[in-house]
N, C-alpha and C positions, 0 to 999 in steps of 0.2 A: 504494500500500500504506500503510495507516494505521499510523503509528508513534507512540511516545511523543515528547514534545518535550524537547529537551536545550538548556540554556542555556550559551552560550559567550560570556562577556563581555556585550556589548550585543546579541548575536545569539541567535536561536533556530533550531535545526535540527530537522527532522521536524515532526510534527503537521500543521498546515495551511499551514506556511511553504513558500516557494518553494525552488528548487534553488540552493544556495549555491556560489559559485565560489571556489576556493582555489588556492594555489601554494606554492612553497618557495624560499627564498633559496639561491643557490649561492656566496655570500660566506663567508669564514671568520668565525664568530661572534665570535672574539676581536678581529677588526678591526671595532670598534664603529662607527666613522664610515662605513666602506664598507657595513656592514649596514644602518645607518639610512638611508643614501642609496638603497640598493636597495629597502628596505621602502617608502620614500616613492614611488619610481617604480612599484612594483607596486600600491600603493594607488591611485595616480592612474590606472593602467591598468585598474583595476576589480577587483582582488583583494579579496575580502571576508574572507579569513583568510590569514595568512602563517605559515609554519613555518620554523624555523631549527634546525640540528643542534646538539646539546649533547654533544660527545664527552668532556668532562671536567668535574669539579666547578668548575674555574676559569671555565668558560664560563657557568655559572649567573649569576654576577655580571655578565658581559658582557650576558647576556640581560636582566637587570633594567635595565641602563643603556639598552639599545636600546629596550625597551618604554617606559621613562619619557621618553626623548627624543621618541618619537613622540607620547606623550600631551601633552607640553609644546607640540608643534606643532599639537595639535587633531586628530591622527590616532588614531582609537579602534579601528582594525582589531584583532581578536583575534590574539594571538601564541601560537603553538604550539611547544612544545619537542619535538624529535625525539630520542628516547633509545634507544640500543641497548647491550646487554651490561652494563648497570649499573643495578640497581634503586635503588641509593643516589642516583645522579644523578637518576633519575625522581622520587624522594621530595623531593630538594632543589629541583628545578625546579618542583614543583607549587605552591610559594608565590610563584613569580616570573611566571607566565603564566596565560592563560585556559584552556589545554588542554595536556595532556601526551600525546604519542603513545608507546606502548610496543609492542614486538613480542613476542608470547607465546613465540615460538621461541627468543628470546635474552634474556628478562627476567632469568632466573637459571638456571644449569645444573641445579640440584637442584629438582625440582618441589615438594617440601614446603616448602623454603625460599622458593621463588617465591610460594607461597600466603601465607606469613607476611609477606613483604615487600610483596606486593600489598595485604594488609590495612592495613599501615602507610601505603602510598601513598593508599589510599582515605580514611583518617582525615585526612591533610593536605589532600586535595582537598575533603572535606566542610568543613573549617575555613575554607578560602579560596575556596570556590565554584568550584573548578577542575574542568573536564571531563576525561575520559580518552578517548583513541581506542585501542581494541584493534585495532592495525594489523598483521595477519598477512600475510606474503608467502609465496608458493608455495615459494620457494627456501630458506626458513628455518623449516621446520616443527618441526624437532627430532627427534632419534632416537627418543624414546619414542613419539611419535605415528606416525611413518612405519613403525616396527616393527609397529604394530597395524593401520594402515590403508593403508600404502603412500604413495607421493608423489602423492596423488590429490585431486580436488575434495572427496570425502567426508572425507579426512583434514583438509583445511582447515576444513571445516564443524565437524567434531568438536573440533578444537583450539580454535576460537573459542568453541564452546558451553561448553567447560570454564571458560573465563574469564568468560563471561557468567553462568554459574552462581555463580562466585565473587563477581561483582558483586551479584547478588541475595542471596546469603548475607550479604553485608556491608551490605545495604539501601542500595545505591548504584546510581542509575539515570541519572546524568548522563554517559552513555556513548554514543559513536559507534563503529561497527565497520567495518572494511575487510578484504577478502580479495583482495589483488592478485596478479596473475601477468602475465608477459610473453606467455604463450600465451592468446589471446583465448577459445578454447574452454574451457580450464580455468578462467579467470577468471569467465566467465559461468555455467558450471555450479556453481561453488562458491557464488556469490552466490544463485543460485536455490535450492540446497539449504538454505542458511542462512535465507533468507527464509521458506521453507516450514516449517522447524523452529521458528523464532521464532513464526510464526503459530500453529502447533500448540500451542506452550507458553503462548501468551496474552500474552507480553510482546515487543513488536517494537521493537528499538532502531533509531535512524536509521542509514543506511548511507552510507558515503563510497566513491565509485566511482573506479576508475582502472585503466588498463593500465600496469603498472610496466615500466620500461626499454623504452619504446616506440620509442626512437630519435629521429630528427629528420626534417626535410623533409616531403615529401608522405606518405612511408610511415609516419612517426610519427603524423601527424595522422589518416590513414585508419585505422590500427590502433587508435588511441585511440577514434575515433568509432564504429568497428564494435563494440568491446566495451562501451563505455559506453552507446551508444544502444540496444543489444539489451536492456539491463536497464531503462533509463529508459522505453522503449516499453511495458514490462510493469508500470510503476508502481513499480519497484524502484530506490531511490536518492534521496538527499536532498542530497548535496553531491558535487562532482566536482573532480578535478584531472587535467589533461592533462600527463603527464610527458614533456617533450621535452628532448633533448640540445642545447639552445639557451639563449639568454638567457631566463630565466623569464618576462619580460614577453611573450614570444611565445606562451606557453601560454594567456594570458588570453582572447584573441579566440576560440579554439577552444572553451574551456570555456564562455564566455559564449554562443556559438552553441548549444551543447548545452542549457544552462540555459534559453535563450529558446525553443528549439524544443519541448522537452518541458514547458516551463511554459506552452505554448499561446500564445506571443507571436510565433511565427515558423512559416512553412509552407514545405514543399518547393517547389522551382521545377520539379519534374517536371510535364509537361503531358499526357502520355499513357503508357499501359503496356499491353503485350500479352504474354501468357504462353502458350507453346505447347511441349509436350513437355519441361518443365523448363527452358526457356530464356526469359528475360525480355528484351523489347526496350523500353527506356525512352527517352523523349524529354524533353529539358530545354530551358528557355529561361532560362539563368542570367545574373545580372548581373556575375559575376566567376568566375575560375578557382577561387578558394578556396571560394566558395559552391557551385559545381558539385561540387567534390570532396567537401565535407562532406555535401551533400544526397544524393549518390550513395551514400556510405558508410552513411549512416543509413537510407536507403530500402531497401538490399539486404543490409546486413551481417548482420542477424538471420536473414533468410531463407536466406542461405548457410550460416551457422553451424548452423542447424537442419535443413539439407539439404532445405528446401522447394524450392530451385532449384539447378540445376547450372551455369548460365551466365547472364551478363548482357551484353547488347549496348547500347551507349550511343549515342544519336542526339541531334540538336537543335543548339543553339547556346549559346555563352557569349561574354561580353565580356572581351577581354584587357586587359592593363595599360595599353595605349595607347588604350583606348576603342574598339577595332575589334571587330566581331562576327565570331566564328570558327565555322565549321561543323564539327560533330563527326562527321557521318555518314562512316563508313569511315576516319576519321583515325587517325594514329599516336597522338595524344594520347588518343583514346577507347579505343584498345587498351591503352595504358599504364595508364590508370585502371582498366580492367577487370582487368588483370593484378595491379595493386596490391591491388585489393579482394579478389580470389580468394586472394591470399597472406595478407592480413590475416585473412581468415575461415578460414584453414587448409585451403582446398580444393584449391589448386594452387600449386606453388612454381616461379616462373620465374627466380628469382635467389636468392642466399644469404639466409637469415633472420638479421637482426641483433638483438642484445639490447644495449642501451646505456642506462646510467642517466643521469638528467638532471644529475648532479653536485650537490654540496652543500659545506658547509664542511669536509668530510673529504677532498675531492678536492685532490690536490697537483700536478696537471699540467693542461695545456690539453686538457681532455677532448673538447671539440667539434672542435678542429682534428685531434686524433689519430683520432677516430672517422671523420671525413670521409676521412682518408687511408687508414684501414683499408678503408673501403667501396670506395674507388677501386681499391685494389690487390688486392681479393678479389672484385670484381664478377663475375668469370667462374666462380666456384666454386658453381654452382647446387646447391641442396639442402643446403648446409653451414649450420650454425647457429654464428655467431661472435659472441662477447660482448666488449664494451669497457666496463670497469667502473672507476669512479672511485677506489675504495679497497679495501684488503685487509680492512677491517672487515666489509663486507657483500658484496663482490664475489663471492667463491667460492660463497656460498650462493645469491645471487640469480640467478646465471647457471647454475642447476642443469640447464637444458635444453640448454646449449650444447655443441657438439662441441669448440670451442676458445675460449679466453678470454685477454684482455689485461687485467691487473689492476694498477692503480697501487699501488706500495708506499710512495711518498713518497721524498724525498731523491734524485729523479732516477732511480729504479730501478723496474723492472716485473717482475711474475711472469707467466709464460705457462703456461696450463693446457690439458691435454687432458682433456676431460670435467671431472671433479672433482679430477683429480690434477695438482699443479704439476710441470711437466717442466723448467722453467728458472726460476731465481730470481735476483733482483738484476741483471737485465739493464739496461744503460744505456738510457735513453729513446731516444737517437738510433739505437740498434741494434734496438730491440724489435720494430718493425713488420716489419722485414726478417727477423728470427728467426722471428716468427709465421708469415709467409707461407712461409718455407723449410720449416718443420715441417709445415704443412698440405700443401704440394705433395709433400713426401717421403712422407707417410702415404698420399696419394692414389696415388702411384706404386707402392706396395707391392702 
């Protein structure tokens, strides 16, 4: 899909440029040394753009120091400020970095004041050559939009179009857009609607793709690949982030795979395909488990999301970590990958569905360790949607689809949610997982 070209520091997104890979630090931005060290590792791992959270005005100065230290080392990777719930912070950060990410749903509570503040932000961005990402998330649409359109892909598209109209009204086009969701179907449909609307309007802004709160491990990688590849295969998308509840360095190889595959530098290892009565039998000869998993997710994610297929059977071989060739035909691993793919495409649920953010500078506890323990203790709760969120700032909104949620408050305390309602607050961390599982089991027994 042909888009306008957007300049972000020394990079250009959209136009005829390739698919750019980005990620986000999970350090505290106020810890300047740790943030610099992580940015350095992410750059060396292949990140082409790095985002850091800016939860307060004090962090803007930290951001300046981080960016300058990287430039002094000869690292020119663009730095992005991630701002929520404060238009003033966004305006202040716009002079410190190459791009500012704002979320329309929480830029300002009052829509008319939001419009005025956005005009101020645009003026600062014009002055400093700073780009903006209109980064909307499914869980933070805002009451005004959801009252009109519901909590739907259409609502996501309409919310973003309001802000793109504000950009054009202010004669500002250095803009990238995202409409992320943890539900792959909603995410894909929202981007499709937006792409069609922008094409109809005649101005197509570059799109940043991602499945938010995808989780970790194989499931997080498969879920991300399903959603992102469905769009890239249609020519939709100019930059990607794979959000994993792991060290952010682990996100880069998956994002790079997607960039290479849909930049026509990499091909699937599938060797044959037979489709009969809605069931596909696919044979692979993969050089590794990771490559098999990602090829499989990209080859069939879109077809399952669009209900072109109902089932996929995996055959062939792959090379394991010890260099041994393993047979897939009828194996437990082949069945496991098929189950994970069906779950990621929202076609069949064989285990709980997990929503977990990747963590950032707002996270005040060991998110990855906690998430793994929650998964272990709730693995038998098939069909349940359980969220583990890093902070109280975005957690309640971003886990909108969850039946139950574990949300960090900071200071060693946790809030537990049933749907969107907090049922326990200020629970000590060492008791919180037990309380969560007790509440779920009690509700299931009723």
